[in-house]
SEZA-517492 format. One record per residue (C-alpha): residue number from 1; residue in three letters; chain; x, y, z. Coordinates in steps of 0.001 Angstrom, whole numbers, plus 500000, padded with zeros to 6 digits. Layout:
N
<pt><num>NUM</num><residuo>ala</residuo><cadena>A</cadena><u>X</u><v>Y</v><w>Z</w></pt>
...
! end
This chain:
201
<pt><num>1</num><residuo>unk</residuo><cadena>A</cadena><u>869119</u><v>846060</v><w>112968</w></pt>
<pt><num>2</num><residuo>unk</residuo><cadena>A</cadena><u>866746</u><v>848405</v><w>111152</w></pt>
<pt><num>3</num><residuo>unk</residuo><cadena>A</cadena><u>864211</u><v>847325</v><w>109480</w></pt>
<pt><num>4</num><residuo>unk</residuo><cadena>A</cadena><u>862362</u><v>849598</v><w>106878</w></pt>
<pt><num>5</num><residuo>unk</residuo><cadena>A</cadena><u>858911</u><v>848775</v><w>105512</w></pt>
<pt><num>6</num><residuo>unk</residuo><cadena>A</cadena><u>859329</u><v>848421</v><w>101630</w></pt>
<pt><num>7</num><residuo>unk</residuo><cadena>A</cadena><u>856907</u><v>850901</v><w>100507</w></pt>
<pt><num>8</num><residuo>unk</residuo><cadena>A</cadena><u>858596</u><v>853368</v><w>102081</w></pt>
<pt><num>9</num><residuo>unk</residuo><cadena>A</cadena><u>862410</u><v>852044</v><w>100767</w></pt>
<pt><num>10</num><residuo>unk</residuo><cadena>A</cadena><u>865095</u><v>854347</v><w>099518</w></pt>
<pt><num>11</num><residuo>unk</residuo><cadena>A</cadena><u>867489</u><v>851812</v><w>097271</w></pt>
<pt><num>12</num><residuo>unk</residuo><cadena>A</cadena><u>870570</u><v>854260</v><w>098296</w></pt>
<pt><num>13</num><residuo>unk</residuo><cadena>A</cadena><u>870784</u><v>853158</v><w>101683</w></pt>
<pt><num>14</num><residuo>unk</residuo><cadena>A</cadena><u>870325</u><v>849482</v><w>100737</w></pt>
<pt><num>15</num><residuo>unk</residuo><cadena>A</cadena><u>873277</u><v>850015</v><w>098309</w></pt>
<pt><num>16</num><residuo>unk</residuo><cadena>A</cadena><u>875431</u><v>852030</v><w>101534</w></pt>
<pt><num>17</num><residuo>unk</residuo><cadena>A</cadena><u>874796</u><v>848453</v><w>103704</w></pt>
<pt><num>18</num><residuo>unk</residuo><cadena>A</cadena><u>875811</u><v>846154</v><w>100582</w></pt>
<pt><num>19</num><residuo>unk</residuo><cadena>A</cadena><u>878995</u><v>848374</v><w>100084</w></pt>
<pt><num>20</num><residuo>unk</residuo><cadena>A</cadena><u>880057</u><v>848221</v><w>103509</w></pt>
<pt><num>21</num><residuo>unk</residuo><cadena>A</cadena><u>879441</u><v>844035</v><w>104062</w></pt>
<pt><num>22</num><residuo>unk</residuo><cadena>A</cadena><u>876399</u><v>844649</v><w>105265</w></pt>
<pt><num>23</num><residuo>unk</residuo><cadena>A</cadena><u>873786</u><v>841871</v><w>105527</w></pt>
<pt><num>24</num><residuo>unk</residuo><cadena>A</cadena><u>870474</u><v>842464</v><w>104781</w></pt>
<pt><num>25</num><residuo>unk</residuo><cadena>A</cadena><u>867292</u><v>840701</v><w>104500</w></pt>
<pt><num>26</num><residuo>unk</residuo><cadena>A</cadena><u>864602</u><v>841014</v><w>101829</w></pt>
<pt><num>27</num><residuo>unk</residuo><cadena>A</cadena><u>861882</u><v>839630</v><w>100263</w></pt>
<pt><num>28</num><residuo>unk</residuo><cadena>A</cadena><u>861327</u><v>836672</v><w>096819</w></pt>
<pt><num>29</num><residuo>unk</residuo><cadena>A</cadena><u>858931</u><v>835966</v><w>095679</w></pt>
<pt><num>30</num><residuo>unk</residuo><cadena>A</cadena><u>859765</u><v>832284</v><w>097667</w></pt>
<pt><num>31</num><residuo>unk</residuo><cadena>A</cadena><u>860889</u><v>833071</v><w>100730</w></pt>
<pt><num>32</num><residuo>unk</residuo><cadena>A</cadena><u>862661</u><v>836495</v><w>102499</w></pt>
<pt><num>33</num><residuo>unk</residuo><cadena>A</cadena><u>866558</u><v>835673</v><w>101315</w></pt>
<pt><num>34</num><residuo>unk</residuo><cadena>A</cadena><u>869929</u><v>837370</v><w>103046</w></pt>
<pt><num>35</num><residuo>unk</residuo><cadena>A</cadena><u>871937</u><v>839475</v><w>100687</w></pt>
<pt><num>36</num><residuo>unk</residuo><cadena>A</cadena><u>875642</u><v>840858</v><w>101122</w></pt>
<pt><num>37</num><residuo>unk</residuo><cadena>A</cadena><u>878217</u><v>841418</v><w>098254</w></pt>
<pt><num>38</num><residuo>unk</residuo><cadena>A</cadena><u>878984</u><v>838263</v><w>096910</w></pt>
<pt><num>39</num><residuo>unk</residuo><cadena>A</cadena><u>882475</u><v>838830</v><w>095658</w></pt>
<pt><num>40</num><residuo>unk</residuo><cadena>A</cadena><u>883430</u><v>840042</v><w>099244</w></pt>
<pt><num>41</num><residuo>unk</residuo><cadena>A</cadena><u>885247</u><v>838147</v><w>101568</w></pt>
<pt><num>42</num><residuo>unk</residuo><cadena>A</cadena><u>884589</u><v>839576</v><w>104330</w></pt>
<pt><num>43</num><residuo>unk</residuo><cadena>A</cadena><u>880183</u><v>839650</v><w>103791</w></pt>
<pt><num>44</num><residuo>unk</residuo><cadena>A</cadena><u>880472</u><v>836526</v><w>103338</w></pt>
<pt><num>45</num><residuo>unk</residuo><cadena>A</cadena><u>881521</u><v>835333</v><w>106212</w></pt>
<pt><num>46</num><residuo>unk</residuo><cadena>A</cadena><u>879033</u><v>837661</v><w>107985</w></pt>
<pt><num>47</num><residuo>unk</residuo><cadena>A</cadena><u>876560</u><v>835515</v><w>106223</w></pt>
<pt><num>48</num><residuo>unk</residuo><cadena>A</cadena><u>878044</u><v>832026</v><w>107074</w></pt>
<pt><num>49</num><residuo>unk</residuo><cadena>A</cadena><u>878066</u><v>832808</v><w>110435</w></pt>
<pt><num>50</num><residuo>unk</residuo><cadena>A</cadena><u>874606</u><v>834220</v><w>110352</w></pt>
<pt><num>51</num><residuo>unk</residuo><cadena>A</cadena><u>873754</u><v>831050</v><w>108571</w></pt>
<pt><num>52</num><residuo>unk</residuo><cadena>A</cadena><u>875846</u><v>828611</v><w>111344</w></pt>
<pt><num>53</num><residuo>unk</residuo><cadena>A</cadena><u>877216</u><v>826569</v><w>108276</w></pt>
<pt><num>54</num><residuo>unk</residuo><cadena>A</cadena><u>880655</u><v>826621</v><w>107369</w></pt>
<pt><num>55</num><residuo>unk</residuo><cadena>A</cadena><u>881287</u><v>828838</v><w>104779</w></pt>
<pt><num>56</num><residuo>unk</residuo><cadena>A</cadena><u>882182</u><v>826150</v><w>101239</w></pt>
<pt><num>57</num><residuo>unk</residuo><cadena>A</cadena><u>878185</u><v>825835</v><w>100443</w></pt>
<pt><num>58</num><residuo>unk</residuo><cadena>A</cadena><u>878066</u><v>827271</v><w>097488</w></pt>
<pt><num>59</num><residuo>unk</residuo><cadena>A</cadena><u>874753</u><v>829835</v><w>097371</w></pt>
<pt><num>60</num><residuo>unk</residuo><cadena>A</cadena><u>872677</u><v>831155</v><w>094816</w></pt>
<pt><num>61</num><residuo>unk</residuo><cadena>A</cadena><u>873283</u><v>834380</v><w>094174</w></pt>
<pt><num>62</num><residuo>unk</residuo><cadena>A</cadena><u>871073</u><v>837188</v><w>092346</w></pt>
<pt><num>63</num><residuo>unk</residuo><cadena>A</cadena><u>871593</u><v>839838</v><w>089633</w></pt>
<pt><num>64</num><residuo>unk</residuo><cadena>A</cadena><u>869685</u><v>842419</v><w>088030</w></pt>
<pt><num>65</num><residuo>unk</residuo><cadena>A</cadena><u>869549</u><v>840527</v><w>084233</w></pt>
<pt><num>66</num><residuo>unk</residuo><cadena>A</cadena><u>870957</u><v>838254</v><w>082060</w></pt>
<pt><num>67</num><residuo>unk</residuo><cadena>A</cadena><u>873795</u><v>841509</v><w>081322</w></pt>
<pt><num>68</num><residuo>unk</residuo><cadena>A</cadena><u>875449</u><v>840886</v><w>084663</w></pt>
<pt><num>69</num><residuo>unk</residuo><cadena>A</cadena><u>875155</u><v>836683</v><w>084638</w></pt>
<pt><num>70</num><residuo>unk</residuo><cadena>A</cadena><u>876947</u><v>836741</v><w>081845</w></pt>
<pt><num>71</num><residuo>unk</residuo><cadena>A</cadena><u>879304</u><v>838979</v><w>083439</w></pt>
<pt><num>72</num><residuo>unk</residuo><cadena>A</cadena><u>879717</u><v>836266</v><w>086370</w></pt>
<pt><num>73</num><residuo>unk</residuo><cadena>A</cadena><u>879102</u><v>833006</v><w>084070</w></pt>
<pt><num>74</num><residuo>unk</residuo><cadena>A</cadena><u>879206</u><v>831366</v><w>080612</w></pt>
<pt><num>75</num><residuo>unk</residuo><cadena>A</cadena><u>876327</u><v>831145</v><w>079586</w></pt>
<pt><num>76</num><residuo>unk</residuo><cadena>A</cadena><u>875439</u><v>827940</v><w>077233</w></pt>
<pt><num>77</num><residuo>unk</residuo><cadena>A</cadena><u>872917</u><v>827996</v><w>074482</w></pt>
<pt><num>78</num><residuo>unk</residuo><cadena>A</cadena><u>870591</u><v>825822</v><w>076865</w></pt>
<pt><num>79</num><residuo>unk</residuo><cadena>A</cadena><u>871400</u><v>828508</v><w>079422</w></pt>
<pt><num>80</num><residuo>unk</residuo><cadena>A</cadena><u>870547</u><v>831653</v><w>077490</w></pt>
<pt><num>81</num><residuo>unk</residuo><cadena>A</cadena><u>866842</u><v>829359</v><w>076340</w></pt>
<pt><num>82</num><residuo>unk</residuo><cadena>A</cadena><u>866451</u><v>829308</v><w>079931</w></pt>
<pt><num>83</num><residuo>unk</residuo><cadena>A</cadena><u>866730</u><v>832272</v><w>081441</w></pt>
<pt><num>84</num><residuo>unk</residuo><cadena>A</cadena><u>864798</u><v>833968</v><w>078268</w></pt>
<pt><num>85</num><residuo>unk</residuo><cadena>A</cadena><u>861555</u><v>832053</v><w>079644</w></pt>
<pt><num>86</num><residuo>unk</residuo><cadena>A</cadena><u>861941</u><v>832313</v><w>082922</w></pt>
<pt><num>87</num><residuo>unk</residuo><cadena>A</cadena><u>863356</u><v>835126</v><w>083940</w></pt>
<pt><num>88</num><residuo>unk</residuo><cadena>A</cadena><u>862724</u><v>837229</v><w>086289</w></pt>
<pt><num>89</num><residuo>unk</residuo><cadena>A</cadena><u>860893</u><v>834913</v><w>088323</w></pt>
<pt><num>90</num><residuo>unk</residuo><cadena>A</cadena><u>861500</u><v>832038</v><w>090678</w></pt>
<pt><num>91</num><residuo>unk</residuo><cadena>A</cadena><u>863613</u><v>829547</v><w>088654</w></pt>
<pt><num>92</num><residuo>unk</residuo><cadena>A</cadena><u>867544</u><v>830005</v><w>088883</w></pt>
<pt><num>93</num><residuo>unk</residuo><cadena>A</cadena><u>870475</u><v>828790</v><w>086459</w></pt>
<pt><num>94</num><residuo>unk</residuo><cadena>A</cadena><u>873952</u><v>826404</v><w>087201</w></pt>
<pt><num>95</num><residuo>unk</residuo><cadena>A</cadena><u>876555</u><v>827818</v><w>085018</w></pt>
<pt><num>96</num><residuo>unk</residuo><cadena>A</cadena><u>880509</u><v>827718</v><w>084626</w></pt>
<pt><num>97</num><residuo>unk</residuo><cadena>A</cadena><u>881553</u><v>830538</v><w>086576</w></pt>
<pt><num>98</num><residuo>unk</residuo><cadena>A</cadena><u>883998</u><v>833186</v><w>084990</w></pt>
<pt><num>99</num><residuo>unk</residuo><cadena>A</cadena><u>885552</u><v>832998</v><w>089571</w></pt>
<pt><num>100</num><residuo>unk</residuo><cadena>A</cadena><u>884701</u><v>836765</v><w>090146</w></pt>
<pt><num>101</num><residuo>unk</residuo><cadena>A</cadena><u>882846</u><v>835935</v><w>093160</w></pt>
<pt><num>102</num><residuo>unk</residuo><cadena>A</cadena><u>884245</u><v>835214</v><w>096209</w></pt>
<pt><num>103</num><residuo>unk</residuo><cadena>A</cadena><u>885231</u><v>831182</v><w>096912</w></pt>
<pt><num>104</num><residuo>unk</residuo><cadena>A</cadena><u>882656</u><v>832004</v><w>099647</w></pt>
<pt><num>105</num><residuo>unk</residuo><cadena>A</cadena><u>879532</u><v>831945</v><w>097507</w></pt>
<pt><num>106</num><residuo>unk</residuo><cadena>A</cadena><u>880789</u><v>829541</v><w>094695</w></pt>
<pt><num>107</num><residuo>unk</residuo><cadena>A</cadena><u>881600</u><v>827174</v><w>096868</w></pt>
<pt><num>108</num><residuo>unk</residuo><cadena>A</cadena><u>884625</u><v>824385</v><w>095828</w></pt>
<pt><num>109</num><residuo>unk</residuo><cadena>A</cadena><u>882484</u><v>823847</v><w>092241</w></pt>
<pt><num>110</num><residuo>unk</residuo><cadena>A</cadena><u>884115</u><v>826353</v><w>089256</w></pt>
<pt><num>111</num><residuo>unk</residuo><cadena>A</cadena><u>880007</u><v>826891</v><w>088810</w></pt>
<pt><num>112</num><residuo>unk</residuo><cadena>A</cadena><u>877332</u><v>829409</v><w>090073</w></pt>
<pt><num>113</num><residuo>unk</residuo><cadena>A</cadena><u>874005</u><v>829523</v><w>090282</w></pt>
<pt><num>114</num><residuo>unk</residuo><cadena>A</cadena><u>872504</u><v>832526</v><w>089752</w></pt>
<pt><num>115</num><residuo>unk</residuo><cadena>A</cadena><u>868497</u><v>833547</v><w>089727</w></pt>
<pt><num>116</num><residuo>unk</residuo><cadena>A</cadena><u>866722</u><v>837046</v><w>088674</w></pt>
<pt><num>117</num><residuo>unk</residuo><cadena>A</cadena><u>864211</u><v>837267</v><w>091276</w></pt>
<pt><num>118</num><residuo>unk</residuo><cadena>A</cadena><u>860705</u><v>838958</v><w>090203</w></pt>
<pt><num>119</num><residuo>unk</residuo><cadena>A</cadena><u>860353</u><v>842242</v><w>091907</w></pt>
<pt><num>120</num><residuo>unk</residuo><cadena>A</cadena><u>861631</u><v>845453</v><w>090566</w></pt>
<pt><num>121</num><residuo>unk</residuo><cadena>A</cadena><u>862523</u><v>846994</v><w>094079</w></pt>
<pt><num>122</num><residuo>unk</residuo><cadena>A</cadena><u>864845</u><v>843982</v><w>094194</w></pt>
<pt><num>123</num><residuo>unk</residuo><cadena>A</cadena><u>866819</u><v>844134</v><w>091026</w></pt>
<pt><num>124</num><residuo>unk</residuo><cadena>A</cadena><u>866534</u><v>848542</v><w>091101</w></pt>
<pt><num>125</num><residuo>unk</residuo><cadena>A</cadena><u>869007</u><v>847693</v><w>094561</w></pt>
<pt><num>126</num><residuo>unk</residuo><cadena>A</cadena><u>871001</u><v>845282</v><w>092289</w></pt>
<pt><num>127</num><residuo>unk</residuo><cadena>A</cadena><u>871610</u><v>847373</v><w>089144</w></pt>
<pt><num>128</num><residuo>unk</residuo><cadena>A</cadena><u>872525</u><v>849972</v><w>091618</w></pt>
<pt><num>129</num><residuo>unk</residuo><cadena>A</cadena><u>874710</u><v>847725</v><w>093240</w></pt>
<pt><num>130</num><residuo>unk</residuo><cadena>A</cadena><u>876388</u><v>847001</v><w>090739</w></pt>
<pt><num>131</num><residuo>unk</residuo><cadena>A</cadena><u>877012</u><v>843181</v><w>091559</w></pt>
<pt><num>132</num><residuo>unk</residuo><cadena>A</cadena><u>875977</u><v>840269</v><w>092658</w></pt>
<pt><num>133</num><residuo>unk</residuo><cadena>A</cadena><u>873539</u><v>839469</v><w>095976</w></pt>
<pt><num>134</num><residuo>unk</residuo><cadena>A</cadena><u>873524</u><v>836143</v><w>097410</w></pt>
<pt><num>135</num><residuo>unk</residuo><cadena>A</cadena><u>870362</u><v>834775</v><w>097881</w></pt>
<pt><num>136</num><residuo>unk</residuo><cadena>A</cadena><u>870795</u><v>832385</v><w>100391</w></pt>
<pt><num>137</num><residuo>unk</residuo><cadena>A</cadena><u>867113</u><v>832058</v><w>103400</w></pt>
<pt><num>138</num><residuo>unk</residuo><cadena>A</cadena><u>866982</u><v>834862</v><w>105736</w></pt>
<pt><num>139</num><residuo>unk</residuo><cadena>A</cadena><u>867180</u><v>831690</v><w>108428</w></pt>
<pt><num>140</num><residuo>unk</residuo><cadena>A</cadena><u>869824</u><v>829706</v><w>111050</w></pt>
<pt><num>141</num><residuo>unk</residuo><cadena>A</cadena><u>871151</u><v>826096</v><w>109544</w></pt>
<pt><num>142</num><residuo>unk</residuo><cadena>A</cadena><u>868115</u><v>823465</v><w>109770</w></pt>
<pt><num>143</num><residuo>unk</residuo><cadena>A</cadena><u>865267</u><v>826313</v><w>111169</w></pt>
<pt><num>144</num><residuo>unk</residuo><cadena>A</cadena><u>862281</u><v>827242</v><w>109596</w></pt>
<pt><num>145</num><residuo>unk</residuo><cadena>A</cadena><u>862203</u><v>830049</v><w>106886</w></pt>
<pt><num>146</num><residuo>unk</residuo><cadena>A</cadena><u>860676</u><v>833346</v><w>108239</w></pt>
<pt><num>147</num><residuo>unk</residuo><cadena>A</cadena><u>857558</u><v>834433</v><w>106159</w></pt>
<pt><num>148</num><residuo>unk</residuo><cadena>A</cadena><u>857448</u><v>837296</v><w>107824</w></pt>
<pt><num>149</num><residuo>unk</residuo><cadena>A</cadena><u>859677</u><v>839781</v><w>110341</w></pt>
<pt><num>150</num><residuo>unk</residuo><cadena>A</cadena><u>857441</u><v>838512</v><w>113324</w></pt>
<pt><num>151</num><residuo>unk</residuo><cadena>A</cadena><u>858245</u><v>834968</v><w>112522</w></pt>
<pt><num>152</num><residuo>unk</residuo><cadena>A</cadena><u>862264</u><v>836072</v><w>111396</w></pt>
<pt><num>153</num><residuo>unk</residuo><cadena>A</cadena><u>861935</u><v>837684</v><w>115558</w></pt>
<pt><num>154</num><residuo>unk</residuo><cadena>A</cadena><u>860158</u><v>834805</v><w>117392</w></pt>
<pt><num>155</num><residuo>unk</residuo><cadena>A</cadena><u>862508</u><v>832024</v><w>115970</w></pt>
<pt><num>156</num><residuo>unk</residuo><cadena>A</cadena><u>866074</u><v>833498</v><w>114546</w></pt>
<pt><num>157</num><residuo>unk</residuo><cadena>A</cadena><u>868061</u><v>834372</v><w>118155</w></pt>
<pt><num>158</num><residuo>unk</residuo><cadena>A</cadena><u>869046</u><v>837318</v><w>119111</w></pt>
<pt><num>159</num><residuo>unk</residuo><cadena>A</cadena><u>872873</u><v>837238</v><w>118949</w></pt>
<pt><num>160</num><residuo>unk</residuo><cadena>A</cadena><u>871849</u><v>836228</v><w>115234</w></pt>
<pt><num>161</num><residuo>unk</residuo><cadena>A</cadena><u>869398</u><v>838638</v><w>115352</w></pt>
<pt><num>162</num><residuo>unk</residuo><cadena>A</cadena><u>872154</u><v>841770</v><w>115916</w></pt>
<pt><num>163</num><residuo>unk</residuo><cadena>A</cadena><u>874144</u><v>840593</v><w>113279</w></pt>
<pt><num>164</num><residuo>unk</residuo><cadena>A</cadena><u>871244</u><v>841520</v><w>110256</w></pt>
<pt><num>165</num><residuo>unk</residuo><cadena>A</cadena><u>872095</u><v>845270</v><w>109221</w></pt>
<pt><num>166</num><residuo>unk</residuo><cadena>A</cadena><u>868970</u><v>846043</v><w>107785</w></pt>
<pt><num>167</num><residuo>unk</residuo><cadena>A</cadena><u>865146</u><v>843720</v><w>107082</w></pt>
<pt><num>168</num><residuo>unk</residuo><cadena>A</cadena><u>863089</u><v>845296</v><w>104778</w></pt>
<pt><num>169</num><residuo>unk</residuo><cadena>A</cadena><u>860071</u><v>844792</v><w>105426</w></pt>
<pt><num>170</num><residuo>unk</residuo><cadena>A</cadena><u>857365</u><v>843140</v><w>102949</w></pt>
<pt><num>171</num><residuo>unk</residuo><cadena>A</cadena><u>854824</u><v>842637</v><w>105592</w></pt>
<pt><num>172</num><residuo>unk</residuo><cadena>A</cadena><u>853913</u><v>838102</v><w>105247</w></pt>
<pt><num>173</num><residuo>unk</residuo><cadena>A</cadena><u>855087</u><v>836592</v><w>102158</w></pt>
<pt><num>174</num><residuo>unk</residuo><cadena>A</cadena><u>852875</u><v>833813</v><w>100627</w></pt>
<pt><num>175</num><residuo>unk</residuo><cadena>A</cadena><u>853528</u><v>829943</v><w>101448</w></pt>
<pt><num>176</num><residuo>unk</residuo><cadena>A</cadena><u>855347</u><v>829090</v><w>098057</w></pt>
<pt><num>177</num><residuo>unk</residuo><cadena>A</cadena><u>857538</u><v>826449</v><w>096657</w></pt>
<pt><num>178</num><residuo>unk</residuo><cadena>A</cadena><u>861586</u><v>827702</v><w>096825</w></pt>
<pt><num>179</num><residuo>unk</residuo><cadena>A</cadena><u>862415</u><v>828316</v><w>093217</w></pt>
<pt><num>180</num><residuo>unk</residuo><cadena>A</cadena><u>863512</u><v>825706</v><w>090810</w></pt>
<pt><num>181</num><residuo>unk</residuo><cadena>A</cadena><u>866639</u><v>825132</v><w>090187</w></pt>
<pt><num>182</num><residuo>unk</residuo><cadena>A</cadena><u>868262</u><v>823946</v><w>087085</w></pt>
<pt><num>183</num><residuo>unk</residuo><cadena>A</cadena><u>871820</u><v>822759</v><w>085506</w></pt>
<pt><num>184</num><residuo>unk</residuo><cadena>A</cadena><u>872236</u><v>824435</v><w>082056</w></pt>
<pt><num>185</num><residuo>unk</residuo><cadena>A</cadena><u>875997</u><v>822908</v><w>081731</w></pt>
<pt><num>186</num><residuo>unk</residuo><cadena>A</cadena><u>875471</u><v>819877</v><w>079800</w></pt>
<pt><num>187</num><residuo>unk</residuo><cadena>A</cadena><u>873799</u><v>819160</v><w>076550</w></pt>
<pt><num>188</num><residuo>unk</residuo><cadena>A</cadena><u>870064</u><v>818454</v><w>078606</w></pt>
<pt><num>189</num><residuo>unk</residuo><cadena>A</cadena><u>869340</u><v>820412</v><w>081171</w></pt>
<pt><num>190</num><residuo>unk</residuo><cadena>A</cadena><u>869166</u><v>818605</v><w>085139</w></pt>
<pt><num>191</num><residuo>unk</residuo><cadena>A</cadena><u>866989</u><v>820000</v><w>087973</w></pt>
<pt><num>192</num><residuo>unk</residuo><cadena>A</cadena><u>868830</u><v>819924</v><w>090799</w></pt>
<pt><num>193</num><residuo>unk</residuo><cadena>A</cadena><u>865482</u><v>821118</v><w>092436</w></pt>
<pt><num>194</num><residuo>unk</residuo><cadena>A</cadena><u>861478</u><v>821371</v><w>091314</w></pt>
<pt><num>195</num><residuo>unk</residuo><cadena>A</cadena><u>859924</u><v>824246</v><w>092351</w></pt>
<pt><num>196</num><residuo>unk</residuo><cadena>A</cadena><u>857535</u><v>825945</v><w>092282</w></pt>
<pt><num>197</num><residuo>unk</residuo><cadena>A</cadena><u>858245</u><v>826319</v><w>088259</w></pt>
<pt><num>198</num><residuo>unk</residuo><cadena>A</cadena><u>858313</u><v>823329</v><w>085389</w></pt>
<pt><num>199</num><residuo>unk</residuo><cadena>A</cadena><u>861435</u><v>824143</v><w>083127</w></pt>
<pt><num>200</num><residuo>unk</residuo><cadena>A</cadena><u>861267</u><v>822764</v><w>079325</w></pt>
<pt><num>201</num><residuo>unk</residuo><cadena>A</cadena><u>863097</u><v>824873</v><w>076935</w></pt>
! end
């Protein structure tokens, strides 16, 4: 597992890993996330091998902005209002999928969960990569989520660490609630997970 400080990060290095179906741990506003090419079956298989779960659960994917979101989902008027008000930030939306990501990311649904991280560095990576990346917590299923590289090394088994191609180290992250997830496929917002932000539109 290679580590690189966020302050010394070279975007093209991360993009190269993602293009090779690699697994990247990266900082978000809430916890360290696990990023792979959300359109690649091979990359998703590697992610689920790390997580230790069956790969039929939907995962959130991170996009560079509204334009990329609309390539992968159908944004309802409600969805557009939410993203215009709360993106970038710790709010994820669930919208009707255009089925352009791997089924191993979408799960057995016709919807997709999207978020737009509030990090200039991560948004630049996604923008240059040109495709969504997964945004699930960087922990083995059932284990605590690490807030730092030190915690990650202490809590993740050695054989699992070997699956990680690159760890982007931003130091210890502040303890925060997870992102809020809202379903925007209906006529009214449905809160699927209440996180740090209260969504009102």
